[in-house]
N, C-alpha and C positions, 0 to 999 in steps of 0.2 A: 464479425468485421460488418460495418455497415457499408453498404451501396455510397457508390461516389453521391453528391448530390447534381441532380439533375438539370438544374437552369440554364448550367454550360455547355451540359456533354450531350443533351436534348435534340435530336432532330441532326448532328451531325457524322457525316459518310465518312469509316473511319473504317483502314483497310489495316491489319495485322498479319504481320506471316511469320509461319511459322507457327499458325494456331489453333492445330488440333491437339495437340495435348499441352501440359507444361507450364511454364509462365503464360504462354501464349495463350492457351484456355482458359486462364485465369484472367487475363486482360480482358478476352471479348467477353468472358462474364463480367466485371464489373463494366465495361462500357457498355453493354448491350442493358442492363439492369438501370444505368443511368439516362437512357433513351438515346443512347446512340444508336445508327445502324450498321453493324460490325460488318464488316467482310473479312469472311478467316479464308488464309491460303497456306496452304501446304502441299506436299508434293503427295501426300497420301490423302489422296481424294477420300476414299471408305473413312479414312479417320477424318475427317474435316467434318461429313455430311453428316457422319455419328454427332459430334460435337453439332454440330446446326441444328438437329431434332433433341437431343439432350439441353442446351442453355434457351433460357426463358429470354424475351426480349425478337428484336428483328436482328435475326443472325442468317449471312448466307456465306456457303462453303462455296470456292474457288480453289482451282489445282493451280499451283506456284510451285517451280523450281529455280531459285535467288538466285541460282548458280549458273541461270542462261538467260540470257537477254530476250530471245522472243517469248517464253515465259512466262517473263515478268511483263512484258508487255503485253502480253495479251490480258493477263491477270488486271492489271492498268487500266484497259482497255474494258472489259467485260465489267467490274463494277462500278467504272462511270457510267455506260449504259445500261446499267441495273439499276445501279443504288442513288447514280448521280456524281457531281464533283466530288473528292473526295478531299476533305475538309483536312483530316490527320493521315499520315503514315508511320505505324508502328513498327519498326526495323527489328525483329522479334528471332528470327532465326540465329541459330546458333548450335555448334558442337564444339567438342572439348576432349582429345586424347592426353592420357596424365601419364608420366614414367619418364625416366630421365633422359635427358636431351639427346644420349647418343644410341639409344634403343629405340628412338621414335621413327617411325616406317614413312618412307616418301607417300604413302597412299594419306598416312596421318595430316602430314604436314599439308598435302596439297590440299584435301578435305578443308582443313581448317581454315587455310587461306582463301578456300571460293567460294566458302559460307561465309563465316564470320566477317571476313575482310571487305574479299570484295562483291557481294551479296548485298554490302552495304553501301560500298560507292555505287551500284547498279541503282539498287534501292532510291537511292538520294538523288542520281545524274538522270533518271526518268524522271521521275517524279517532282522536282524540286522546279522544273521549268514551267511545268503547267500550272503552278500552284505561283508562281513567280508571274505570268502572265494574266491572271485573277485576280492579284495581288491579293493575294491573302495564302496563307497552307502553312502543315507545324508536322513536321518532320520527327518522332521519334523514334529515337534509337538504343536497346536495351544493349548496351555494353558492359563493364566489370568493372568491381573496385582494381583488377588488373590492369584495368587502363592507367591505373595510380600505382599500384604496388605490381611487384614481381614476386610471387611463388614458382621455389624451386618447383622441378614435376611438370607446370607450366609454360614453357619457355615459348614454343611457339602459339600456345592461346593467348599468355600476355602478348605477344608482339601483335598479333591480330587484332588485339583491345586499344593497346597501344596505337595502334596504326590507325582505330578507328576514330578517335579522338581528337588526334592529328589532323584527319580530315575533316573530321565535322569544324575544328576549330578553324582551319582554313577557309570552308566552306561557310561557314557565317559571316566571316567579313565578306566574302564575295555578294552575299546576298543581304547586305545589310543595306537597310531602307527600303528591302523589295516588298515585306511586309510575310514575310517566309520565314517561319522561327524553326530552329533545331535545338532540342533538347537531347542529352546523354546522360542516361540513366544507370547509376554503374553500381551497384549492390555486392555485397560478400556472395559467400555460399549461399545457393540456397538447395534446399532440400526437393530436388527433381530427382531423376534418372543421369541429366548432365553429371549433376555433382555425386552420384552414388561413391563410396567407399573413401570419398577425400573428408579430409578434415578442415576446421573453422579456424584454427588460431586463437587469437584474444575473442574474436565475434561470436555472438550466438548465433545458431542456424536460423536461417532465414526462410519465409514460407511464400511458395508464389505469392497471393495475398496481399504479401509487403509491398512485394514489386508491383504488381497491378494498381493498388493504392496510390504507389510514386507513380506512373504511370498517371494517373484519373486526375489526380494534383497537379502536374506538368502542365497536364491539356489546359486546367481551368486557371492556372498561374503560371503560364511559360517564364521558364529559366534554363539557363544554359546546361549548366551540369548540377544533378543531383545524383548524391552518394548515399545509401542507406546501410548501415545507418548512415546519422547524419554528419556522424563526428569523424566517420572516417579521411571525410576533405580537409577539415581544419588539421586534423593530426597527423594528416602528409606535411602538408603546407608548414606544418611546426616542424615537423621531423627533415626538414630541406635545408633546416639553416644550421641544424646541427652538424659537427667535424663527420668525417665519413665515417670512422671509425666506431664511437659514440651512435649514428645513426644506424647502424650497418646491425650494433648488439641489441635495439629498439626493435628493430623490425622482424631481427629475427626470434622475438618474443612475440609480437602481434602479426606475422605472416604465417601460415601456415606451410608445413614440410609437406607439398605432397609428393615427393619422389620416398620419404617417409612413410608417407599414412598410406601407399597402396605397394609395398614392397610385400611379395608373395603374396598378393590377397585377386583373386578372380571375382570380386565385387562387382569389377567395370567390364567383367569379357561381354554381356548379353549386351549391353551398351553401343560399346564400344565396336562391336563386330557390327550391330543396324545403323548406326551413325556414321560409322568414317568405311565399313566395308571395305575390312581386314579381317584374315583368316587367324593372323598371330601378329604378335610382336615381332618387332629384327631381335638377333639374338645379343644377350645383355652381355658385355663381357666378365668375365668370371668374375674379375677381382671386385665386382660392383655387386656383388651376387652373397645375399647371406645363402649359408650351408643348406641350410633346407627349403634352399629355392635351386638349388641346383638339381637339372634330373639326370 
């Protein structure tokens, strides 16, 4: 994939949360190749420093825990002290647990709310006022197609992404006329460890480069809602005009059933243990489990 045009990215100071790996790393790569000064924040500072060494261009690693206000404040202060005023913040950090809603542990619920929703709120609340005082700035948030849809098996994850879109919609109105722009990037399933073992539904699997290209494009030509693929937004709006019964049938064909996708699978265990920090899932009711899944 071609690098983003350098004309509007060159020289901008852009901070990317969760930038050590996955989508965040690819966003950082494309931005740096476009000439931006990129600050990658990640709670795994060693991984962030490794990414800094590996990527071409102006990339600097910082420690960041998006669930901690002091950590986020320190990150922003350090970036501005080292690189200059932040032109763009990319809220990218996110985690996902997948499975039946009644087997989700408190640890999984709390972690998704803390990172996906409160982490975004914290980033906007801390960064937007500084941008407003300067009269310009852009906050790009990696949300999800789950901001518009509701895949079975991703109930709390979907709730966090619906919450993110609602929050950004409200804050956008508060910031109207201040020079601060907000963007929500909403991709379908992306080929990263976060999506390990899940299904894509009617959409093709996306690559991190697809999301990164959308971020670069949105920075160059700001707009509020960006769905990837682009047809998702219009399709959801059109489906909303249909009677509920017909809409249900359509959505079941388009939206993946992640409960079915991960049933009996161990493909997500390594990711979820690392991202959520839980040793095991809550016990599933016996009548929801396939015979071969009983222990």
